C-alpha positions in Angstrom: 50.4 -7.5 -36.3 48.8 -4.2 -35.7 48.3 -3.6 -32.0 46.8 -0.7 -30.0 47.2 -0.7 -26.3 45.3 1.8 -24.1 46.4 2.9 -20.7 44.9 5.3 -18.2 41.2 5.6 -17.5 39.6 5.5 -14.1 37.1 7.4 -12.1 36.8 11.2 -11.6 34.2 13.6 -10.3 32.3 16.0 -12.6 34.6 18.8 -13.7 37.7 16.8 -13.2 40.4 15.7 -15.8 41.8 12.5 -17.1 44.3 11.5 -19.7 44.2 8.4 -21.8 47.2 7.1 -23.8 47.5 4.5 -26.5 50.7 2.9 -27.7 50.6 1.6 -31.3 52.7 -0.8 -33.2 52.6 -2.6 -36.6 51.7 0.4 -38.7 52.8 4.0 -39.5 51.1 7.1 -38.1 51.8 8.7 -41.5 49.5 6.3 -43.3 46.7 6.0 -40.8 44.1 8.2 -39.1 43.9 7.8 -35.4 40.9 8.2 -33.2 39.3 7.8 -29.8 36.0 6.1 -29.9 33.7 5.7 -26.9 31.0 3.0 -26.3 28.1 3.2 -23.9 26.0 0.0 -23.6 22.9 0.3 -25.7 24.2 3.2 -27.8 26.2 3.5 -31.0 29.9 4.0 -30.8 30.9 7.6 -31.1 34.2 8.9 -32.5 34.9 11.7 -30.0 38.2 12.8 -31.5 40.4 11.9 -34.5 43.7 13.1 -35.8 44.8 12.6 -39.4 47.1 13.8 -42.3 50.7 14.6 -41.9 49.9 18.0 -40.5 47.8 16.6 -37.7 44.4 17.8 -38.7 41.8 17.0 -36.0 38.2 16.3 -35.6 36.1 16.5 -32.4 32.5 15.6 -31.9 30.2 18.4 -30.7 29.8 16.7 -27.4 33.5 17.0 -26.4 34.6 20.0 -28.5 36.4 22.5 -26.3 36.9 20.0 -23.5 39.0 17.1 -25.0 42.3 17.4 -26.9 43.7 14.6 -29.0 47.4 14.5 -29.7 50.0 12.1 -31.2 53.7 11.5 -30.6 55.1 9.8 -33.7 58.5 9.1 -32.1 56.8 7.2 -29.3 54.0 5.8 -31.5 51.6 7.1 -28.9 48.1 8.6 -29.1 46.7 10.6 -26.2 43.4 12.1 -25.2 43.4 14.9 -22.6 39.9 15.1 -21.1 39.0 18.2 -19.2 35.7 19.4 -17.6 34.4 15.9 -17.6 30.7 15.3 -17.3 28.7 12.2 -16.2 27.7 11.7 -19.8 31.3 11.1 -20.7 31.2 7.8 -18.8 32.0 5.1 -21.3 34.6 2.6 -22.5 37.1 4.5 -24.6 38.9 2.8 -27.4 41.8 3.9 -29.5 41.4 3.1 -33.1 43.1 3.4 -36.5 42.3 3.2 -40.1 44.0 3.8 -43.4 43.9 7.3 -44.8 40.7 8.4 -46.4 37.3 9.8 -45.7 34.9 9.0 -42.9 37.4 9.6 -40.1 34.4 10.6 -38.0 32.6 7.3 -38.4 33.4 4.5 -36.0 32.6 1.9 -38.6 35.4 3.1 -40.8 38.1 2.1 -38.3 39.7 -1.3 -38.7 42.1 -1.5 -35.8 41.1 -1.3 -32.2 42.6 -1.4 -28.8 41.1 -3.2 -25.9 39.3 -0.2 -24.3 39.7 1.8 -21.2 36.9 2.5 -18.8 36.2 6.1 -17.8 33.7 6.8 -15.1 32.5 10.4 -14.2 30.4 10.8 -11.1 28.2 13.7 -10.3 
């Protein structure tokens, strides 16, 4: 079965950094797009970063562009999200997600496989 397991998360002050990791199994990174999606209660899920294609093309939402970096390690089947210059509005539950190759990599609803989520809290 496809499985995505997040690790990391925690609490940090504004301006701090945090790194999330996700170990995947049951599918190939070469045939799936990978993403980090965050959820705030009462708001729509937001794809903050995605990585896709064999060359590792990336997407970032405007809200995190320049602050977050998504990366993948195919040998370890690991997806990471380096979060720098964190802001209180980054507080959310972060999920790693995957979908088969195709369009709509920036749409949370397009992803079919999900991890359990990791909580990130940024205090002012």
